[in-house]
Short mmCIF file of the C-alpha atoms (twelve columns), coordinates in Angstrom:
data_MODEL
# 
_entry.id   MODEL 
# 
loop_
_atom_site.group_PDB 
_atom_site.id 
_atom_site.type_symbol 
_atom_site.label_atom_id 
_atom_site.label_alt_id 
_atom_site.label_comp_id 
_atom_site.label_asym_id 
_atom_site.label_seq_id 
_atom_site.Cartn_x 
_atom_site.Cartn_y 
_atom_site.Cartn_z 
_atom_site.pdbx_PDB_model_num 
ATOM 1   C CA . MET A 1   108.473 107.606 104.251 1 
ATOM 2   C CA . ALA A 2   104.865 108.377 103.196 1 
ATOM 3   C CA . MET A 3   102.039 107.400 105.511 1 
ATOM 4   C CA . GLU A 4   99.902  104.513 104.260 1 
ATOM 5   C CA . ASN A 5   96.221  105.310 103.739 1 
ATOM 6   C CA . VAL A 6   93.738  103.074 105.555 1 
ATOM 7   C CA . LEU A 7   90.017  103.037 104.815 1 
ATOM 8   C CA . LEU A 8   88.132  101.967 107.947 1 
ATOM 9   C CA . ALA A 9   84.413  101.266 107.422 1 
ATOM 10  C CA . GLU A 10  82.557  100.434 110.638 1 
ATOM 11  C CA . ASP A 11  79.056  101.591 111.604 1 
ATOM 12  C CA . GLU A 12  79.631  101.172 115.349 1 
ATOM 13  C CA . GLN A 13  81.052  104.589 116.222 1 
ATOM 14  C CA . LYS A 14  82.821  103.688 119.459 1 
ATOM 15  C CA . LEU A 15  84.595  100.701 117.929 1 
ATOM 16  C CA . ARG A 16  85.501  102.709 114.817 1 
ATOM 17  C CA . GLU A 17  87.026  105.468 116.940 1 
ATOM 18  C CA . ILE A 18  89.064  103.000 119.001 1 
ATOM 19  C CA . VAL A 19  90.436  101.174 115.941 1 
ATOM 20  C CA . ALA A 20  91.159  104.494 114.189 1 
ATOM 21  C CA . LYS A 21  93.067  105.673 117.253 1 
ATOM 22  C CA . TYR A 22  95.274  102.554 117.203 1 
ATOM 23  C CA . LEU A 23  95.875  102.876 113.466 1 
ATOM 24  C CA . LYS A 24  96.907  106.515 113.814 1 
ATOM 25  C CA . LYS A 25  99.197  105.576 116.692 1 
ATOM 26  C CA . GLU A 26  100.862 103.085 114.339 1 
ATOM 27  C CA . GLY A 27  101.486 105.897 111.852 1 
ATOM 28  C CA . TYR A 28  98.679  105.327 109.346 1 
ATOM 29  C CA . HIS A 29  96.484  107.989 107.718 1 
ATOM 30  C CA . VAL A 30  92.926  106.858 108.490 1 
ATOM 31  C CA . TYR A 31  89.799  107.621 106.471 1 
ATOM 32  C CA . GLU A 32  86.676  106.702 108.440 1 
ATOM 33  C CA . ALA A 33  83.339  105.633 106.976 1 
ATOM 34  C CA . GLU A 34  80.173  104.872 108.948 1 
ATOM 35  C CA . ASP A 35  78.469  102.885 106.189 1 
ATOM 36  C CA . GLY A 36  79.158  101.148 102.893 1 
ATOM 37  C CA . GLU A 37  78.084  104.014 100.684 1 
ATOM 38  C CA . GLN A 38  80.484  106.437 102.377 1 
ATOM 39  C CA . ALA A 39  83.231  103.813 102.234 1 
ATOM 40  C CA . LEU A 40  82.914  103.433 98.459  1 
ATOM 41  C CA . GLU A 41  82.859  107.210 97.987  1 
ATOM 42  C CA . LEU A 42  86.088  107.583 99.960  1 
ATOM 43  C CA . PHE A 43  87.666  104.669 98.098  1 
ATOM 44  C CA . ARG A 44  86.952  106.310 94.751  1 
ATOM 45  C CA . GLU A 45  88.320  109.666 95.930  1 
ATOM 46  C CA . LYS A 46  91.526  108.526 97.656  1 
ATOM 47  C CA . GLU A 47  94.267  106.011 96.892  1 
ATOM 48  C CA . MET A 48  94.064  103.454 99.698  1 
ATOM 49  C CA . ASP A 49  96.805  101.043 100.777 1 
ATOM 50  C CA . ILE A 50  94.455  98.786  102.753 1 
ATOM 51  C CA . VAL A 51  90.714  98.560  103.449 1 
ATOM 52  C CA . ILE A 52  89.052  97.356  106.664 1 
ATOM 53  C CA . LEU A 53  85.350  96.558  106.184 1 
ATOM 54  C CA . ASP A 54  82.717  95.683  108.768 1 
ATOM 55  C CA . VAL A 55  80.465  93.012  107.268 1 
ATOM 56  C CA . MET A 56  77.147  94.124  108.806 1 
ATOM 57  C CA . MET A 57  76.775  97.785  107.815 1 
ATOM 58  C CA . PRO A 58  73.479  99.532  106.977 1 
ATOM 59  C CA . GLY A 59  72.609  100.048 103.337 1 
ATOM 60  C CA . ILE A 60  75.584  98.689  101.397 1 
ATOM 61  C CA . ASP A 61  77.103  95.941  103.545 1 
ATOM 62  C CA . GLY A 62  80.742  94.866  103.758 1 
ATOM 63  C CA . TRP A 63  80.306  91.959  101.345 1 
ATOM 64  C CA . SER A 64  78.923  94.301  98.680  1 
ATOM 65  C CA . CYS A 65  81.711  96.827  99.307  1 
ATOM 66  C CA . CYS A 66  84.323  94.118  98.919  1 
ATOM 67  C CA . ARG A 67  82.741  92.917  95.684  1 
ATOM 68  C CA . GLU A 68  82.602  96.470  94.295  1 
ATOM 69  C CA . ILE A 69  86.210  97.277  95.241  1 
ATOM 70  C CA . ARG A 70  87.462  94.071  93.654  1 
ATOM 71  C CA . LYS A 71  86.035  95.169  90.290  1 
ATOM 72  C CA . THR A 72  88.796  97.764  89.972  1 
ATOM 73  C CA . SER A 73  91.440  97.131  92.640  1 
ATOM 74  C CA . ASP A 74  93.537  94.427  94.300  1 
ATOM 75  C CA . VAL A 75  94.091  96.518  97.446  1 
ATOM 76  C CA . PRO A 76  94.347  94.333  100.595 1 
ATOM 77  C CA . ILE A 77  90.971  93.915  102.335 1 
ATOM 78  C CA . ILE A 78  90.294  92.812  105.920 1 
ATOM 79  C CA . MET A 79  86.720  91.886  106.884 1 
ATOM 80  C CA . LEU A 80  85.447  92.538  110.423 1 
ATOM 81  C CA . THR A 81  82.509  90.454  111.610 1 
ATOM 82  C CA . ALA A 82  80.726  89.293  114.728 1 
ATOM 83  C CA . ARG A 83  80.059  85.966  113.025 1 
ATOM 84  C CA . SER A 84  82.624  83.183  112.895 1 
ATOM 85  C CA . GLU A 85  80.913  80.507  110.786 1 
ATOM 86  C CA . GLU A 86  83.211  78.827  108.275 1 
ATOM 87  C CA . ASN A 87  80.749  79.508  105.446 1 
ATOM 88  C CA . ASP A 88  81.099  83.240  106.067 1 
ATOM 89  C CA . ARG A 89  84.878  83.012  105.906 1 
ATOM 90  C CA . VAL A 90  84.769  81.016  102.688 1 
ATOM 91  C CA . PHE A 91  82.281  83.477  101.182 1 
ATOM 92  C CA . GLY A 92  84.514  86.420  102.105 1 
ATOM 93  C CA . PHE A 93  87.576  84.836  100.562 1 
ATOM 94  C CA . GLU A 94  85.623  83.995  97.416  1 
ATOM 95  C CA . LEU A 95  84.677  87.665  97.099  1 
ATOM 96  C CA . GLY A 96  88.327  88.595  97.260  1 
ATOM 97  C CA . ALA A 97  88.913  89.420  100.941 1 
ATOM 98  C CA . ASP A 98  92.489  88.837  102.132 1 
ATOM 99  C CA . ASP A 99  91.822  88.343  105.835 1 
ATOM 100 C CA . TYR A 100 88.953  87.882  108.244 1 
ATOM 101 C CA . VAL A 101 88.867  89.091  111.890 1 
ATOM 102 C CA . THR A 102 86.058  88.041  114.236 1 
ATOM 103 C CA . LYS A 103 84.716  90.404  116.913 1 
ATOM 104 C CA . PRO A 104 85.641  90.862  119.668 1 
ATOM 105 C CA . PHE A 105 89.267  91.097  118.559 1 
ATOM 106 C CA . SER A 106 92.549  92.348  119.939 1 
ATOM 107 C CA . ASN A 107 93.580  95.715  118.474 1 
ATOM 108 C CA . ARG A 108 97.193  94.554  118.654 1 
ATOM 109 C CA . GLU A 109 96.364  91.516  116.505 1 
ATOM 110 C CA . LEU A 110 94.491  93.681  114.011 1 
ATOM 111 C CA . MET A 111 97.474  96.045  113.742 1 
ATOM 112 C CA . MET A 112 99.776  93.081  113.032 1 
ATOM 113 C CA . ARG A 113 97.436  91.835  110.323 1 
ATOM 114 C CA . VAL A 114 97.338  95.299  108.760 1 
ATOM 115 C CA . ARG A 115 101.161 95.513  108.750 1 
ATOM 116 C CA . SER A 116 101.443 92.023  107.308 1 
ATOM 117 C CA . LEU A 117 99.033  92.673  104.427 1 
ATOM 118 C CA . ILE A 118 100.636 96.007  103.563 1 
ATOM 119 C CA . ARG A 119 104.069 94.385  103.647 1 
ATOM 120 C CA . ARG A 120 102.846 91.623  101.348 1 
ATOM 121 C CA . SER A 121 101.240 94.117  98.969  1 
ATOM 122 C CA . VAL A 122 104.366 96.283  98.745  1 
ATOM 123 C CA . ARG A 123 106.608 93.298  98.116  1 
ATOM 124 C CA . SER A 124 104.315 91.978  95.394  1 
ATOM 125 C CA . ALA A 125 104.272 95.333  93.662  1 
ATOM 126 C CA . ASP A 126 107.952 96.148  93.974  1 
ATOM 127 C CA . SER A 127 109.783 92.914  93.334  1 
ATOM 128 C CA . ASN A 128 109.706 89.183  92.865  1 
ATOM 129 C CA . ILE A 129 112.705 88.907  95.206  1 
ATOM 130 C CA . LEU A 130 112.043 88.777  98.961  1 
ATOM 131 C CA . GLU A 131 114.876 89.113  101.469 1 
ATOM 132 C CA . ALA A 132 115.125 88.837  105.251 1 
ATOM 133 C CA . GLY A 133 117.978 87.710  107.434 1 
ATOM 134 C CA . LYS A 134 120.170 85.442  105.315 1 
ATOM 135 C CA . ILE A 135 117.251 84.172  103.222 1 
ATOM 136 C CA . LYS A 136 116.398 85.302  99.703  1 
ATOM 137 C CA . ILE A 137 113.275 84.062  97.899  1 
ATOM 138 C CA . ASN A 138 112.789 84.306  94.151  1 
ATOM 139 C CA . VAL A 139 108.980 84.149  94.056  1 
ATOM 140 C CA . ARG A 140 108.683 83.740  90.301  1 
ATOM 141 C CA . ALA A 141 111.207 80.891  90.200  1 
ATOM 142 C CA . HIS A 142 110.089 79.312  93.514  1 
ATOM 143 C CA . ARG A 143 113.716 79.279  94.672  1 
ATOM 144 C CA . VAL A 144 114.909 79.839  98.243  1 
ATOM 145 C CA . ILE A 145 118.542 80.823  98.803  1 
ATOM 146 C CA . LEU A 146 120.280 80.684  102.185 1 
ATOM 147 C CA . ASP A 147 123.844 81.982  102.475 1 
ATOM 148 C CA . GLY A 148 124.210 81.751  98.704  1 
ATOM 149 C CA . LYS A 149 123.069 78.126  98.516  1 
ATOM 150 C CA . GLU A 150 119.692 76.953  97.248  1 
ATOM 151 C CA . LEU A 151 117.535 75.174  99.813  1 
ATOM 152 C CA . GLU A 152 115.830 71.962  98.776  1 
ATOM 153 C CA . LEU A 153 112.258 72.489  99.946  1 
ATOM 154 C CA . SER A 154 109.260 70.322  99.207  1 
ATOM 155 C CA . PRO A 155 106.252 72.112  97.683  1 
ATOM 156 C CA . LYS A 156 104.476 72.126  101.057 1 
ATOM 157 C CA . GLU A 157 107.590 73.436  102.850 1 
ATOM 158 C CA . TYR A 158 107.843 76.257  100.322 1 
ATOM 159 C CA . ASP A 159 104.151 77.083  100.760 1 
ATOM 160 C CA . LEU A 160 104.582 77.087  104.544 1 
ATOM 161 C CA . LEU A 161 107.571 79.425  104.319 1 
ATOM 162 C CA . MET A 162 105.625 81.851  102.129 1 
ATOM 163 C CA . LEU A 163 102.605 81.737  104.450 1 
ATOM 164 C CA . PHE A 164 104.778 82.486  107.484 1 
ATOM 165 C CA . TRP A 165 106.705 85.168  105.610 1 
ATOM 166 C CA . GLU A 166 103.522 86.983  104.597 1 
ATOM 167 C CA . ASN A 167 102.215 86.765  108.175 1 
ATOM 168 C CA . ALA A 168 105.423 87.589  110.072 1 
ATOM 169 C CA . ASP A 169 104.856 88.350  113.779 1 
ATOM 170 C CA . ILE A 170 101.320 86.926  113.677 1 
ATOM 171 C CA . ALA A 171 100.465 83.793  115.655 1 
ATOM 172 C CA . LEU A 172 98.844  81.318  113.261 1 
ATOM 173 C CA . SER A 173 96.774  78.451  114.610 1 
ATOM 174 C CA . ARG A 174 97.275  74.942  113.283 1 
ATOM 175 C CA . GLU A 175 93.734  75.113  111.888 1 
ATOM 176 C CA . THR A 176 94.548  78.284  109.945 1 
ATOM 177 C CA . ILE A 177 97.732  76.779  108.543 1 
ATOM 178 C CA . ILE A 178 95.913  73.602  107.544 1 
ATOM 179 C CA . ASP A 179 93.204  75.640  105.793 1 
ATOM 180 C CA . LYS A 180 95.720  77.802  103.913 1 
ATOM 181 C CA . ILE A 181 98.151  75.039  102.884 1 
ATOM 182 C CA . TRP A 182 96.144  71.826  102.720 1 
ATOM 183 C CA . GLY A 183 92.660  73.225  102.183 1 
ATOM 184 C CA . TYR A 184 89.339  73.278  104.036 1 
ATOM 185 C CA . ASP A 185 88.542  69.679  103.088 1 
ATOM 186 C CA . TYR A 186 91.682  68.263  104.741 1 
ATOM 187 C CA . TYR A 187 90.871  65.411  107.129 1 
ATOM 188 C CA . GLY A 188 94.359  64.136  107.914 1 
ATOM 189 C CA . ASP A 189 96.296  64.045  111.173 1 
ATOM 190 C CA . MET A 190 97.091  67.475  112.674 1 
ATOM 191 C CA . ARG A 191 100.566 66.140  113.459 1 
ATOM 192 C CA . THR A 192 101.288 66.405  109.734 1 
ATOM 193 C CA . ILE A 193 101.746 70.147  110.103 1 
ATOM 194 C CA . ASP A 194 104.142 69.704  113.035 1 
ATOM 195 C CA . THR A 195 106.262 67.317  110.982 1 
ATOM 196 C CA . HIS A 196 106.509 69.720  108.039 1 
ATOM 197 C CA . ILE A 197 107.337 72.654  110.299 1 
ATOM 198 C CA . LYS A 198 110.013 70.648  112.099 1 
ATOM 199 C CA . ARG A 199 111.693 69.956  108.753 1 
ATOM 200 C CA . LEU A 200 111.381 73.565  107.616 1 
ATOM 201 C CA . ARG A 201 112.807 74.784  110.925 1 
ATOM 202 C CA . SER A 202 115.833 72.581  110.456 1 
ATOM 203 C CA . LYS A 203 116.443 73.873  106.935 1 
ATOM 204 C CA . ILE A 204 116.292 77.593  107.844 1 
ATOM 205 C CA . LYS A 205 118.293 77.248  111.044 1 
ATOM 206 C CA . ASP A 206 120.709 80.165  111.673 1 
ATOM 207 C CA . SER A 207 119.087 82.200  108.877 1 
ATOM 208 C CA . GLY A 208 117.920 85.092  111.038 1 
ATOM 209 C CA . CYS A 209 114.355 83.803  110.647 1 
ATOM 210 C CA . GLU A 210 112.713 81.546  113.210 1 
ATOM 211 C CA . ILE A 211 109.473 79.581  113.445 1 
ATOM 212 C CA . GLN A 212 108.432 79.960  117.059 1 
ATOM 213 C CA . THR A 213 105.944 77.744  118.877 1 
ATOM 214 C CA . VAL A 214 103.121 79.701  120.521 1 
ATOM 215 C CA . ARG A 215 101.833 77.474  123.293 1 
ATOM 216 C CA . GLY A 216 98.116  76.780  123.048 1 
ATOM 217 C CA . VAL A 217 97.861  78.565  119.692 1 
ATOM 218 C CA . GLY A 218 100.221 77.352  116.984 1 
ATOM 219 C CA . TYR A 219 103.230 79.013  115.363 1 
ATOM 220 C CA . ARG A 220 104.660 82.457  114.690 1 
ATOM 221 C CA . PHE A 221 107.350 83.523  112.191 1 
ATOM 222 C CA . TYR A 222 109.968 85.821  113.666 1 
ATOM 223 C CA . ILE A 223 112.446 87.818  111.559 1 
ATOM 224 C CA . GLU A 224 115.422 89.265  113.415 1 
ATOM 225 C CA . GLU A 225 115.848 93.001  112.969 1 
ATOM 226 C CA . ASP A 226 118.942 94.109  111.098 1 
ATOM 227 C CA . GLU A 227 120.727 96.417  113.555 1 
ATOM 228 C CA . GLY A 228 122.581 98.021  110.699 1 
ATOM 229 C CA . LYS A 229 119.377 99.466  109.210 1 
# 
């Protein structure tokens, strides 16, 4: 299997070297850039599978890099920033960023986010049919099949399943799930999410996929490995 190419743009050398080391350990081919100009040059020269951009870089910053990349490519983009204001997150997503990681961050979490975005990108490019465990999802038709039978999911349950699927093995906070599914302007009861997840859990029981509760955080989607593969 070919190694995925990762463009890592971070002006802080020590941090860049540490993240690059973890990425290489995970089997990725890493192209390092110390500023936005170098990042864009590398992006134009090489075919990247994912881009990690520090927001506050000298010269051409991460926002500008993201905007420029989005003119020609839908490659997954993760933004790294020391700022956590909601306005910054919204701005990044409006520019076309796929994920947003606030410093200081866990390298393990970043690696999981990288794997998740690459997995999502590959699935989108290769097929409209997603499969794991005993579940099959026809994305185009919005149909979910379990053991050959179609599951009756509400629109929100379907959206939750897709969100978990695309972020498998990543712990998602209730706030993140609310933002992604109900929107930033949601002011309802947080227990709403627990009710929807309880129903979804019941419907995908014994499917080989599990929605796990992460105490003090939120939820994580776990897909059992197929021992036959």
